[in-house]
N, C-alpha and C positions, 0 to 999 in steps of 0.2 A: 552306376550300373556298368559303365564301360571299364572302370577300374577293376571290378571283379572279373570281367571277361579277360582283361589283359593278364591278371594274376594267374588265371587258369591256363592261358596260353604260355606264360612264362614257365609254369610247372612242366608242361609237356616239352618245352624247348630245352629245359635242363636235362630231361631224360635223353633227348636226342643228342645233346652236346657231349654228354659223357658216355655215349654208346650203350645206354641201358636198354634192355629189351622192352619194346612197347607192345602191350597186349592189344587184342582186337577191341576190347572195351575202351581203351584209351584212344584208339584211332576213331572209334565212333564218337567219343567225346569231343575230339578235335573237329570232326566234321560238323557235329551239332553246334559247337562254339562258333564256327565260321558262319553257319546259317543264322545264329542269333545276332552276331555282329552285323550281318547284312541287313537283317530286319530292323535293328536299332537305328542304323543310319537312314534307312528308308522312312521310318517313323519320324525322325527328327526333321527330315526334309519336308514331310507333309504338314507338320504342326507349326513350323517356324513361319512367322508372318512374312509375306512378300515384301521385298524392299521397294520403296516408292521410286518411280521413274524420275530421272533428272528434270524432265519438263514439268512434272507435277510440282516439284519443289519451287521452281523458278516462276511459276505462273502468278502467284500472289504478289511477290516483290516487283515483278515487271509491271503489273497493273497499278500498283501503288506509285511506282516511279513515274509512270506515264500520266498519272492523274486520272485514269479511267476507273470507273466503279467496278467492283467485282461482280461476277454474274449472279452469285447468291450471297449477299452480305449477311453476316452473322447477326441474328436477331436476339438481343439480350433482354427483351421485354418479358415480364412475367406472363404466365399462361393466361391469367385473368385479363390482361391488357390485350393479348393477341385475339382471344376468342370473344371478349366482351362479357364473360361470365366470371364465376368465382374460381380462384386458383385451386387446383386439386390439393386436398389435405388441409385447407384453411377452414377454421371453425365457422359454422353458420352463426349469424347474429342472434343474440338472445331475444326473448320476448320484450324485455325492457328496452333494449337497444332499438328494436324495431319501433316501439311506441315512442321513444324519444325522437327518433328520426321523423315519425309522422307528426309529432307536436311541433318540431322545428320547421317542417315544411308546410304546416297548416293543413294537413291531409285529414279533413273532417270525417270522411267516410271510414278510414281505417281507425281513427280514434273512437268513433261511435261504435264500430264493430267490436273493438276490444272492450269497451264499457258494457255493451250488451251481453257479451259472454260472462263478464264478471257479475252483472246483475242477476242473470239466470242462475249462476252457480250459488250466489249468496242466498237468493230466495229459496232455492231447493234445500239448502242446508238448514235454513230456519224452519221451514215447514216439515221436513222429514226428520231432522235430528234435534231441533230446538237449539241449534248452535249457529254462531255467525263466524264465517271463515275470514281470514285475512284478505284484504282488498288492495293489492299492490298497484293495480291499474288506476283505481280511483285516487289513491294517495299521490301518484305521480301526476295525474291530470289536474287535480285541484290546485296544485302548486305551480301550474304552468301559465304562461302568458296567453296561450290559446283559450284556456278556461275563462280567464278574466275578460278577454275580448268577446267571447261568444256566449257568456252567461245570459244576457238579455236577448241578443239576436236569435239564439237557438232555443230560448225558453228552457234553460237547464235546471230550473228550480226543483222540479220533481226528482231529478237525479240527486241533487243535494239532500233533499228530504229523505230519500230512500236510504242513502248511506248514513245519515244521522240515526235512523232507526237501527241500522246494522251495528253501529258503534254502541248504541245503548243496549242492544241485545247481548253484546259481548260481556258487558258488565253484569247484566241480569242473569246470564247463564251460569255465573259462578255460584249462585245460591237458589235459583228458581228451577222448577221442573219444566218439562217441555210444554205441558198444558198451560202453565202460568205465563210462559214466554209467548205462546200463541195468542193468549188473551190480551197480553200487553200490546203486541203489534197490531191486533185488530182495533184496539182502542185508539191507536194512533193513525188509523186510516191506511194500513198497509195495503189492503186490497185495492183501494182507490188509487194509491200511488203507483201500483203495478200497472193499472189500466192507463194511467197518464204516461208511464214510461213506454208502454206498448205503442201508443200514438207517436211518442217522441222518436222511437227507433225505427218506426215503420218505413220511412223514406230511405233508410240506409241498409236495411236487411237485404242481403243477397247482392249488394252492389259493390262490396269491397272484396278484392281478391286476396 
């Protein structure tokens, strides 16, 4: 921008140097050019960052040399460590990760809450659609040490029986109608198993966050 302004000024200077007549328009251009140059310098002075004062630069080295701690030390910990929460932008744990954490910690309340949701979903699918959905929670739980340790203490036999019926329904759904599937699950005591599961889950309902 300044280069263009100086070229304009040089053009007017050449006219003056060779005693060429200068029109009123050129004089107005010269005055306008001077005003634009003044404003350009003023704008640069406002936008340029202020230089740090010498005492500000020397503050940190002096503190380090004397062995004194800085007033506000730089905190390089992640946001999650500072606030005790989850770092911004980090993905939330998946349902399987949450379940695995509960199994590792032996958190029976969370495990039973997850199983309860899956039992309700599977029973609804069988009654309404005559189909059995996938049961990822049960597949994870039954392979865990928590399940082996708590099978007898928590009386988890009805849970095992329920998912056995669900597995058999998956095979039956390939060729049987909805009515045939409902008749098959009735013959295996599906309704009685659901009543047993209701009693099994009752102590844990509403107690897991």
